[in-house]
N, C-alpha and C positions, 0 to 999 in steps of 0.2 A: 195076307201077304203071301205071295207065291214063294216056293222054295228057291227058284232060280234067282229071284230078286234078292232074297236074303243072302245067298251065296255071293252074288255079284257085289252087293254092298259091303259084305265082310271082306271080300278080296280087295276092294278099293281102299277100305280103311287100313288093311294090313300093308298094302303097297305104299300108302301115304305115310304110315308109321315108319317103315323101313327107309323111305326116301328122306324123311325128316331126321332120322338118326344118322344117316350118312352125311347129310348136310351139316348137322351140328358137329360131327366128328371132323369134317373138313375145315370148318370155320374155327374151331377151338384148338386145333393142333398147332403147336409152335415148333417148327423144325429147328434143329440145331445147326448153326452156321458151320460151313466147311472152310477150313483154313489150309490152303495148299502149301504155302511156304511162309515161314516166319520172317526171316531176313536173308534168304538164300538168293544168290544170283541165278539168272535164268540158265546159265551154262550147266549148273549142277542139276537143274530140273531136266534139261535135255540130255544129260549123260545117260539116262535110262532109256532113251529113245532107241529103237532098233536101227541098225546100220543099213538094212535093206528093207524094201517094202514087202509086206506079206501078201499083198494082192497080186494075183498073176497078171491081170490086165489093168491098164490105166497108168502104169509108170509111177512117177513121183507126184502125181497131181493131188492125191488125198493122203499121202504118207508124210508124217512128221519125221524129219531126219536131222540129226545134229550136224551142223556145218563144220568141216575141218577134218 
């Protein structure tokens, strides 16, 4: 067996091992659920919204602002 063939086969096995470990980690990970509000009204959530848009161009198209 040539040296190049041995190196390529060992590289292939190493890559498959790393890909398998990454796949197992992605499948077995259980993310914790995120709870944004318990029983709060939407107005208290929007109270922390900025009063003016931080983007210089585009106006209010992408900015969330509290009405009132």
